[in-house]
VEXKEVO-983577 format. One record per residue (C-alpha): z negated, y, x; residue number from 1. Coordinates in nm, 3 decimals, decimal comma. Each point is the difference from the previous one (the first is absolute). Example, Ala and Ser with C-alpha at 12.3 -4.5 7.8 and 13.67 -1.06 7.14 Angstrom:
BEGIN
+---------+---------+---------+-----+
|      pz |      py |      px |   k |
+---------+---------+---------+-----+
|  -0,780 |  -0,450 |   1,230 |   1 |
|   0,066 |   0,344 |   0,137 |   2 |
+---------+---------+---------+-----+
END
This chain:
BEGIN
+---------+---------+---------+-----+
|      pz |      py |      px |   k |
+---------+---------+---------+-----+
| -16,827 |   6,162 |  13,739 |   1 |
|  -0,294 |  -0,267 |  -0,020 |   2 |
|  -0,029 |  -0,223 |  -0,328 |   3 |
|  -0,294 |   0,045 |  -0,162 |   4 |
|  -0,211 |  -0,213 |  -0,263 |   5 |
|  -0,089 |   0,158 |  -0,275 |   6 |
|  -0,136 |  -0,264 |  -0,188 |   7 |
|  -0,279 |   0,181 |  -0,093 |   8 |
|   0,139 |   0,331 |  -0,104 |   9 |
|   0,045 |  -0,051 |  -0,397 |  10 |
|   0,346 |   0,165 |   0,019 |  11 |
|   0,138 |  -0,209 |   0,295 |  12 |
|   0,205 |  -0,194 |  -0,165 |  13 |
|   0,218 |   0,325 |  -0,159 |  14 |
|   0,050 |   0,071 |   0,347 |  15 |
|   0,263 |  -0,242 |   0,087 |  16 |
|   0,216 |   0,134 |  -0,320 |  17 |
|  -0,027 |   0,298 |   0,145 |  18 |
|   0,126 |  -0,094 |   0,334 |  19 |
|   0,284 |  -0,274 |  -0,085 |  20 |
|   0,131 |   0,357 |  -0,228 |  21 |
|  -0,010 |   0,221 |   0,350 |  22 |
|   0,135 |  -0,346 |   0,166 |  23 |
|   0,308 |  -0,033 |  -0,232 |  24 |
|   0,146 |   0,394 |   0,054 |  25 |
|  -0,045 |  -0,047 |   0,341 |  26 |
|   0,275 |  -0,355 |  -0,009 |  27 |
|   0,172 |   0,260 |  -0,213 |  28 |
|  -0,003 |   0,194 |   0,253 |  29 |
|   0,078 |  -0,219 |   0,299 |  30 |
|   0,285 |  -0,181 |  -0,223 |  31 |
|  -0,137 |  -0,303 |  -0,218 |  32 |
|   0,273 |   0,039 |  -0,268 |  33 |
|   0,304 |   0,076 |   0,178 |  34 |
|  -0,054 |  -0,187 |   0,336 |  35 |
|  -0,290 |  -0,246 |  -0,025 |  36 |
|   0,202 |  -0,170 |  -0,378 |  37 |
|   0,279 |  -0,014 |   0,178 |  38 |
|  -0,157 |  -0,236 |   0,331 |  39 |
|  -0,213 |  -0,185 |  -0,250 |  40 |
|   0,125 |  -0,117 |  -0,345 |  41 |
|  -0,369 |  -0,022 |  -0,186 |  42 |
|  -0,118 |   0,172 |  -0,284 |  43 |
|  -0,073 |   0,321 |   0,030 |  44 |
|  -0,347 |   0,113 |  -0,027 |  45 |
|  -0,188 |   0,284 |  -0,192 |  46 |
|  -0,210 |   0,238 |   0,093 |  47 |
|  -0,400 |  -0,234 |  -0,047 |  48 |
|   0,189 |  -0,273 |   0,074 |  49 |
|  -0,222 |  -0,173 |   0,334 |  50 |
|  -0,325 |   0,160 |  -0,204 |  51 |
|  -0,028 |  -0,242 |  -0,287 |  52 |
|   0,082 |  -0,379 |   0,074 |  53 |
|   0,267 |  -0,160 |  -0,255 |  54 |
|   0,181 |  -0,207 |   0,227 |  55 |
|  -0,135 |  -0,140 |   0,328 |  56 |
|   0,307 |  -0,146 |   0,144 |  57 |
|   0,233 |   0,239 |  -0,092 |  58 |
|  -0,263 |   0,310 |   0,077 |  59 |
|  -0,041 |  -0,145 |   0,347 |  60 |
|   0,345 |  -0,078 |   0,074 |  61 |
|   0,122 |   0,401 |  -0,078 |  62 |
|  -0,306 |   0,081 |   0,193 |  63 |
|   0,077 |  -0,156 |   0,347 |  64 |
|   0,398 |   0,109 |  -0,056 |  65 |
|  -0,133 |   0,360 |  -0,086 |  66 |
|  -0,216 |  -0,044 |   0,349 |  67 |
|   0,228 |  -0,127 |   0,196 |  68 |
|   0,279 |   0,282 |  -0,084 |  69 |
|  -0,271 |   0,286 |   0,052 |  70 |
|  -0,087 |  -0,189 |   0,376 |  71 |
|   0,383 |   0,062 |   0,013 |  72 |
|  -0,032 |   0,336 |  -0,092 |  73 |
|  -0,248 |   0,052 |   0,251 |  74 |
|   0,277 |  -0,149 |   0,253 |  75 |
|  -0,149 |  -0,289 |   0,103 |  76 |
|   0,073 |  -0,370 |   0,044 |  77 |
|  -0,038 |  -0,219 |  -0,316 |  78 |
|   0,211 |  -0,251 |  -0,226 |  79 |
|   0,039 |   0,012 |  -0,364 |  80 |
|  -0,214 |  -0,278 |  -0,125 |  81 |
|   0,177 |  -0,273 |  -0,213 |  82 |
|  -0,184 |  -0,216 |  -0,284 |  83 |
|   0,009 |  -0,305 |   0,258 |  84 |
|  -0,195 |   0,178 |   0,274 |  85 |
|  -0,394 |  -0,097 |   0,030 |  86 |
|  -0,199 |   0,265 |  -0,198 |  87 |
|  -0,286 |  -0,019 |   0,269 |  88 |
|   0,221 |   0,109 |   0,260 |  89 |
|   0,217 |   0,268 |  -0,175 |  90 |
|  -0,353 |   0,146 |  -0,101 |  91 |
|  -0,127 |   0,025 |   0,351 |  92 |
|   0,297 |   0,104 |   0,191 |  93 |
|   0,006 |   0,268 |  -0,288 |  94 |
|  -0,369 |   0,126 |   0,031 |  95 |
|   0,051 |  -0,070 |   0,401 |  96 |
|   0,215 |   0,268 |  -0,012 |  97 |
|  -0,187 |   0,229 |  -0,185 |  98 |
|  -0,254 |   0,013 |   0,215 |  99 |
|   0,186 |   0,043 |   0,277 | 100 |
|   0,111 |   0,321 |  -0,194 | 101 |
|  -0,389 |   0,093 |  -0,022 | 102 |
|  -0,096 |  -0,082 |  -0,311 | 103 |
|  -0,347 |  -0,116 |  -0,049 | 104 |
|   0,033 |  -0,311 |  -0,173 | 105 |
|  -0,339 |  -0,212 |  -0,015 | 106 |
|   0,066 |  -0,224 |  -0,288 | 107 |
|   0,133 |  -0,370 |   0,046 | 108 |
|   0,347 |  -0,091 |  -0,038 | 109 |
|  -0,028 |  -0,187 |  -0,340 | 110 |
|  -0,154 |   0,287 |  -0,213 | 111 |
|   0,414 |   0,111 |   0,000 | 112 |
|   0,158 |  -0,319 |  -0,093 | 113 |
|  -0,057 |   0,099 |  -0,378 | 114 |
|   0,284 |   0,237 |   0,071 | 115 |
|  -0,286 |   0,287 |  -0,204 | 116 |
|  -0,279 |   0,184 |   0,052 | 117 |
|  -0,141 |   0,247 |   0,197 | 118 |
|   0,068 |  -0,189 |   0,326 | 119 |
|   0,337 |  -0,036 |  -0,072 | 120 |
|   0,018 |   0,374 |  -0,116 | 121 |
|  -0,150 |   0,134 |   0,332 | 122 |
|   0,248 |  -0,202 |   0,199 | 123 |
|   0,325 |   0,134 |  -0,132 | 124 |
|  -0,153 |   0,340 |  -0,040 | 125 |
|  -0,073 |   0,060 |   0,361 | 126 |
|   0,280 |  -0,200 |   0,115 | 127 |
|   0,222 |   0,303 |  -0,232 | 128 |
|  -0,192 |   0,266 |   0,136 | 129 |
|   0,126 |  -0,138 |   0,402 | 130 |
|   0,326 |  -0,074 |  -0,189 | 131 |
|   0,045 |   0,398 |  -0,044 | 132 |
|  -0,102 |   0,067 |   0,274 | 133 |
|   0,193 |  -0,200 |   0,179 | 134 |
|   0,347 |   0,169 |  -0,171 | 135 |
|  -0,142 |   0,364 |   0,032 | 136 |
|  -0,109 |   0,070 |  -0,309 | 137 |
|  -0,228 |   0,242 |  -0,088 | 138 |
|  -0,201 |   0,163 |  -0,265 | 139 |
|   0,063 |   0,368 |  -0,086 | 140 |
|  -0,264 |   0,229 |  -0,126 | 141 |
|  -0,009 |   0,034 |  -0,411 | 142 |
|   0,083 |   0,307 |  -0,064 | 143 |
|  -0,081 |   0,172 |  -0,418 | 144 |
|   0,239 |   0,213 |  -0,093 | 145 |
|  -0,067 |   0,184 |  -0,341 | 146 |
|   0,221 |  -0,012 |  -0,266 | 147 |
|   0,143 |   0,319 |  -0,106 | 148 |
|   0,044 |   0,075 |  -0,374 | 149 |
|   0,285 |   0,177 |  -0,197 | 150 |
|  -0,117 |   0,258 |  -0,196 | 151 |
|   0,172 |  -0,116 |  -0,304 | 152 |
|  -0,192 |  -0,314 |   0,023 | 153 |
|  -0,261 |  -0,105 |  -0,237 | 154 |
|  -0,375 |  -0,010 |   0,112 | 155 |
|  -0,113 |  -0,332 |  -0,005 | 156 |
|  -0,368 |  -0,059 |  -0,016 | 157 |
|  -0,184 |  -0,269 |   0,139 | 158 |
|  -0,067 |  -0,262 |  -0,298 | 159 |
|  -0,371 |  -0,176 |   0,080 | 160 |
|   0,020 |  -0,388 |   0,065 | 161 |
|  -0,161 |  -0,094 |  -0,334 | 162 |
|   0,300 |   0,224 |  -0,187 | 163 |
|   0,249 |  -0,172 |   0,149 | 164 |
|  -0,008 |  -0,328 |  -0,067 | 165 |
|   0,105 |   0,035 |  -0,409 | 166 |
|   0,156 |   0,281 |  -0,180 | 167 |
|  -0,128 |   0,077 |  -0,356 | 168 |
|   0,304 |  -0,025 |  -0,254 | 169 |
|  -0,216 |   0,256 |  -0,219 | 170 |
|   0,084 |   0,294 |   0,324 | 171 |
|   0,354 |  -0,122 |  -0,045 | 172 |
|   0,002 |   0,063 |  -0,380 | 173 |
|  -0,178 |   0,352 |   0,053 | 174 |
|   0,245 |   0,086 |   0,264 | 175 |
|   0,289 |  -0,073 |  -0,233 | 176 |
|  -0,127 |   0,190 |  -0,294 | 177 |
|  -0,039 |   0,314 |   0,192 | 178 |
|   0,378 |  -0,075 |   0,106 | 179 |
|   0,119 |   0,000 |  -0,350 | 180 |
|  -0,253 |   0,255 |  -0,130 | 181 |
|   0,221 |   0,242 |   0,312 | 182 |
|   0,330 |  -0,121 |  -0,094 | 183 |
|  -0,067 |   0,103 |  -0,378 | 184 |
|  -0,145 |   0,361 |   0,105 | 185 |
|   0,311 |   0,038 |   0,203 | 186 |
|   0,204 |  -0,063 |  -0,297 | 187 |
|   0,179 |  -0,319 |   0,198 | 188 |
|   0,107 |   0,243 |   0,264 | 189 |
|  -0,034 |  -0,047 |   0,399 | 190 |
|   0,093 |   0,212 |   0,226 | 191 |
|   0,087 |  -0,117 |   0,325 | 192 |
|   0,184 |   0,219 |   0,356 | 193 |
|   0,395 |  -0,027 |   0,045 | 194 |
|  -0,033 |  -0,179 |   0,285 | 195 |
|  -0,130 |  -0,299 |  -0,117 | 196 |
|   0,314 |  -0,025 |  -0,246 | 197 |
|   0,234 |   0,087 |   0,266 | 198 |
|  -0,008 |   0,391 |   0,018 | 199 |
|   0,145 |   0,196 |   0,268 | 200 |
|  -0,277 |   0,264 |   0,089 | 201 |
|  -0,290 |  -0,189 |  -0,068 | 202 |
|  -0,134 |   0,312 |  -0,237 | 203 |
|   0,221 |  -0,081 |  -0,345 | 204 |
|  -0,208 |  -0,196 |  -0,252 | 205 |
|   0,159 |  -0,189 |  -0,281 | 206 |
|  -0,161 |  -0,101 |  -0,355 | 207 |
|  -0,050 |  -0,393 |  -0,040 | 208 |
|  -0,078 |  -0,081 |  -0,349 | 209 |
|  -0,158 |  -0,344 |  -0,144 | 210 |
|   0,187 |  -0,208 |  -0,216 | 211 |
|  -0,322 |  -0,287 |  -0,027 | 212 |
|  -0,182 |   0,019 |  -0,317 | 213 |
|  -0,352 |   0,040 |   0,068 | 214 |
|  -0,135 |  -0,189 |  -0,251 | 215 |
|   0,193 |  -0,307 |   0,083 | 216 |
|  -0,126 |   0,071 |   0,373 | 217 |
|  -0,366 |  -0,033 |  -0,119 | 218 |
|   0,057 |  -0,344 |  -0,149 | 219 |
|   0,177 |  -0,146 |   0,259 | 220 |
|  -0,254 |   0,155 |   0,281 | 221 |
|  -0,293 |  -0,175 |  -0,248 | 222 |
|   0,190 |  -0,353 |  -0,030 | 223 |
|   0,038 |   0,001 |   0,406 | 224 |
|  -0,328 |   0,145 |   0,045 | 225 |
|  -0,170 |  -0,338 |   0,025 | 226 |
|   0,238 |  -0,100 |   0,248 | 227 |
|  -0,071 |   0,304 |   0,244 | 228 |
|  -0,368 |  -0,109 |   0,074 | 229 |
|   0,058 |  -0,026 |   0,399 | 230 |
|  -0,218 |  -0,194 |   0,305 | 231 |
|  -0,011 |   0,106 |   0,335 | 232 |
|  -0,047 |  -0,263 |   0,277 | 233 |
|  -0,251 |   0,120 |   0,260 | 234 |
|   0,187 |   0,011 |   0,331 | 235 |
|  -0,126 |  -0,168 |   0,253 | 236 |
|   0,181 |   0,187 |   0,281 | 237 |
|  -0,183 |   0,298 |  -0,127 | 238 |
|  -0,260 |   0,158 |   0,227 | 239 |
|  -0,214 |   0,132 |  -0,271 | 240 |
|  -0,011 |  -0,366 |  -0,167 | 241 |
|  -0,113 |  -0,126 |   0,302 | 242 |
|  -0,283 |   0,267 |   0,070 | 243 |
|  -0,141 |  -0,077 |  -0,371 | 244 |
|   0,026 |  -0,335 |   0,100 | 245 |
|  -0,166 |   0,047 |   0,317 | 246 |
|  -0,309 |   0,220 |  -0,149 | 247 |
|  -0,044 |  -0,309 |  -0,253 | 248 |
|   0,002 |  -0,231 |   0,280 | 249 |
|  -0,237 |   0,196 |   0,192 | 250 |
|  -0,231 |   0,024 |  -0,317 | 251 |
|  -0,010 |  -0,344 |  -0,068 | 252 |
|  -0,055 |  -0,091 |   0,368 | 253 |
|  -0,279 |   0,207 |  -0,037 | 254 |
|  -0,098 |  -0,151 |  -0,292 | 255 |
|   0,005 |  -0,337 |   0,171 | 256 |
|  -0,196 |   0,110 |   0,282 | 257 |
|  -0,315 |   0,185 |  -0,188 | 258 |
|   0,020 |  -0,388 |  -0,220 | 259 |
|   0,002 |  -0,194 |   0,337 | 260 |
|  -0,243 |   0,148 |   0,209 | 261 |
|  -0,318 |  -0,070 |  -0,163 | 262 |
|   0,144 |  -0,403 |   0,015 | 263 |
|   0,102 |   0,015 |   0,355 | 264 |
|  -0,290 |   0,180 |   0,089 | 265 |
|  -0,197 |  -0,274 |  -0,174 | 266 |
|   0,230 |  -0,267 |   0,144 | 267 |
|  -0,031 |   0,110 |   0,376 | 268 |
|  -0,405 |   0,000 |  -0,023 | 269 |
|   0,039 |  -0,320 |  -0,137 | 270 |
|   0,200 |  -0,105 |   0,285 | 271 |
|  -0,242 |   0,169 |   0,212 | 272 |
|  -0,261 |  -0,205 |  -0,111 | 273 |
|   0,204 |  -0,364 |   0,004 | 274 |
|   0,074 |   0,092 |   0,388 | 275 |
|  -0,353 |   0,073 |   0,083 | 276 |
|  -0,097 |  -0,313 |  -0,171 | 277 |
|   0,246 |  -0,196 |   0,216 | 278 |
|  -0,073 |   0,152 |   0,311 | 279 |
|  -0,372 |  -0,130 |  -0,077 | 280 |
|   0,119 |  -0,349 |  -0,102 | 281 |
|   0,181 |  -0,014 |   0,291 | 282 |
|  -0,240 |   0,133 |   0,232 | 283 |
|  -0,247 |  -0,247 |  -0,159 | 284 |
|   0,217 |  -0,274 |   0,062 | 285 |
|   0,083 |   0,036 |   0,354 | 286 |
|  -0,346 |   0,018 |   0,062 | 287 |
|  -0,094 |  -0,326 |  -0,176 | 288 |
|   0,287 |  -0,200 |   0,163 | 289 |
|   0,049 |   0,161 |   0,338 | 290 |
|  -0,082 |  -0,345 |   0,159 | 291 |
|   0,209 |  -0,151 |  -0,201 | 292 |
|   0,296 |   0,257 |   0,090 | 293 |
|  -0,057 |  -0,052 |   0,414 | 294 |
|   0,033 |  -0,360 |  -0,080 | 295 |
|   0,335 |   0,053 |  -0,152 | 296 |
|   0,144 |   0,196 |   0,234 | 297 |
|  -0,162 |  -0,284 |   0,299 | 298 |
|   0,191 |  -0,210 |  -0,191 | 299 |
|   0,323 |   0,232 |  -0,034 | 300 |
|   0,023 |   0,058 |   0,351 | 301 |
|  -0,056 |  -0,396 |   0,051 | 302 |
|   0,272 |  -0,077 |  -0,288 | 303 |
|   0,211 |   0,279 |   0,241 | 304 |
|  -0,064 |  -0,183 |   0,363 | 305 |
|   0,051 |  -0,343 |  -0,146 | 306 |
|   0,340 |   0,134 |  -0,196 | 307 |
|   0,107 |   0,128 |   0,361 | 308 |
|  -0,056 |  -0,372 |   0,175 | 309 |
|   0,173 |  -0,157 |  -0,282 | 310 |
|   0,284 |   0,243 |   0,054 | 311 |
|   0,027 |  -0,078 |   0,372 | 312 |
|  -0,053 |  -0,390 |  -0,084 | 313 |
|   0,292 |   0,068 |  -0,260 | 314 |
|   0,225 |   0,152 |   0,234 | 315 |
|  -0,086 |  -0,284 |   0,266 | 316 |
|   0,118 |  -0,293 |  -0,259 | 317 |
|   0,316 |   0,166 |  -0,081 | 318 |
|   0,121 |   0,035 |   0,376 | 319 |
|  -0,157 |  -0,375 |   0,031 | 320 |
|   0,175 |  -0,085 |  -0,287 | 321 |
|   0,374 |   0,134 |   0,147 | 322 |
|  -0,043 |  -0,174 |   0,291 | 323 |
|  -0,034 |  -0,364 |  -0,192 | 324 |
|   0,285 |   0,108 |  -0,188 | 325 |
|   0,217 |   0,080 |   0,289 | 326 |
|  -0,140 |  -0,352 |   0,174 | 327 |
|   0,073 |  -0,157 |  -0,346 | 328 |
|   0,311 |   0,144 |   0,067 | 329 |
|   0,060 |  -0,180 |   0,335 | 330 |
|  -0,115 |  -0,323 |  -0,091 | 331 |
|   0,270 |  -0,006 |  -0,293 | 332 |
|   0,239 |   0,097 |   0,210 | 333 |
|  -0,097 |  -0,278 |   0,268 | 334 |
|   0,026 |  -0,281 |  -0,242 | 335 |
|   0,297 |   0,135 |  -0,139 | 336 |
|   0,174 |  -0,056 |   0,351 | 337 |
|  -0,168 |  -0,353 |   0,057 | 338 |
|   0,124 |  -0,098 |  -0,332 | 339 |
|   0,359 |   0,088 |   0,096 | 340 |
|  -0,084 |  -0,203 |   0,323 | 341 |
|  -0,132 |  -0,287 |  -0,157 | 342 |
|   0,311 |  -0,032 |  -0,254 | 343 |
|   0,236 |   0,029 |   0,274 | 344 |
|  -0,159 |  -0,279 |   0,200 | 345 |
|  -0,053 |  -0,201 |  -0,261 | 346 |
|   0,370 |  -0,016 |  -0,109 | 347 |
|   0,211 |  -0,280 |   0,131 | 348 |
|   0,328 |   0,120 |  -0,005 | 349 |
|   0,013 |   0,139 |   0,358 | 350 |
|  -0,141 |  -0,376 |   0,120 | 351 |
|   0,319 |  -0,111 |  -0,148 | 352 |
|   0,192 |   0,210 |   0,095 | 353 |
|  -0,098 |  -0,047 |   0,373 | 354 |
|  -0,044 |  -0,360 |  -0,014 | 355 |
|   0,425 |   0,045 |  -0,106 | 356 |
|   0,102 |   0,201 |   0,286 | 357 |
|  -0,204 |  -0,245 |   0,245 | 358 |
|   0,210 |  -0,314 |  -0,185 | 359 |
|   0,345 |   0,234 |   0,065 | 360 |
|  -0,117 |   0,071 |   0,347 | 361 |
|  -0,062 |  -0,347 |   0,090 | 362 |
|   0,361 |  -0,099 |  -0,157 | 363 |
|   0,131 |   0,288 |   0,218 | 364 |
|  -0,116 |  -0,109 |   0,330 | 365 |
|   0,105 |  -0,387 |  -0,088 | 366 |
|   0,328 |   0,127 |  -0,039 | 367 |
|  -0,008 |   0,233 |   0,347 | 368 |
|  -0,139 |  -0,303 |   0,192 | 369 |
|   0,251 |  -0,207 |  -0,141 | 370 |
|   0,291 |   0,298 |   0,112 | 371 |
|  -0,189 |  -0,021 |   0,292 | 372 |
|   0,046 |  -0,393 |   0,088 | 373 |
|   0,404 |   0,013 |  -0,105 | 374 |
|   0,051 |   0,279 |   0,219 | 375 |
|  -0,192 |  -0,154 |   0,357 | 376 |
|   0,184 |  -0,285 |  -0,082 | 377 |
|   0,315 |   0,136 |  -0,020 | 378 |
|  -0,091 |   0,234 |   0,343 | 379 |
|  -0,116 |  -0,332 |   0,205 | 380 |
|   0,333 |  -0,174 |  -0,117 | 381 |
|   0,201 |   0,293 |   0,122 | 382 |
|  -0,236 |   0,036 |   0,339 | 383 |
|   0,098 |  -0,470 |   0,037 | 384 |
|   0,348 |   0,077 |  -0,046 | 385 |
|   0,033 |   0,291 |   0,272 | 386 |
|  -0,174 |  -0,210 |   0,231 | 387 |
|   0,247 |  -0,285 |  -0,023 | 388 |
|   0,273 |   0,247 |   0,090 | 389 |
|  -0,164 |   0,147 |   0,266 | 390 |
|  -0,080 |  -0,379 |   0,125 | 391 |
|   0,327 |  -0,132 |  -0,068 | 392 |
|   0,171 |   0,287 |   0,191 | 393 |
|  -0,195 |  -0,066 |   0,260 | 394 |
|   0,111 |  -0,372 |   0,047 | 395 |
|   0,298 |   0,148 |  -0,035 | 396 |
+---------+---------+---------+-----+
END
């Protein structure tokens, strides 16, 4: 199925109504009222819903919801759209599924974002056909069954379309007069078969006598006669009415074509003359400004070369800027390290601690030297005493 743009056809604006009506019947067959209405809580659509623009936001959400449901009917994986989803992504996804199923979609995705129009109807109609095929639905041929008439049925004559619209009350008056006159001739007696009155054999006949006064009946008829004017509206579903309407449309189109043929031919001839003049002027301008055109082409070539050189230089400058940025970062890091070291060297607290430590060490060394001198003195004294003892023992 291909999408055809019949914008030049006068009846193209009505084709989408027929397609939409067919689409509505297909949706009903697929279970729109029973299944889809339970799945998505939205307002039900009518048989011309997507053919006329009413509420673009509501129509677009109904379109994507029904399209996603039909794609799921085709046994394809797609999630039901939500109001928070991106409309562009949802529309592109639906059209991609339709293209993968074989739809010849040659219009832009934004054509269906309005939620109505021939593109929307075409897309949904194609998806509905594919869903019917996927579910195994098949159309049966139309079989005409002639109507059998009973022998007791009254013959009904076809009333012309001109006489259907209104029934004149004068005819009703004449028929009532005829009936009243026939009743007077029969002396207010009517004969019916016994079967209508509950007879057993269906052959016995009984006599019914009317108790209504004919004059009172006539006065009552004259009183209510002005109210008996009946107007019968034409049924839009009647094929005879549609046929007459189509004939009137065809005649109107023929008259329009006859009226517009000569003006259109005149417009065509004028358009041809204008186009020939434009072509001659264009050729004249080309011959007069050929040198300027050559200079323009040369200038355009030089401009393209300069743009290429500029692009290369711009890339080099960008690389140099990146290198400069890297070096500046390294320089900033080195400066921070030098500042930290300078701060440490300028601080006098470590020197004071070092001096205190040296003074403590000197004091401890002095104390140790004193203790060593005392210990040497004691040791020398002990050695001298021991020598003196040994000497006394040797004398003895």
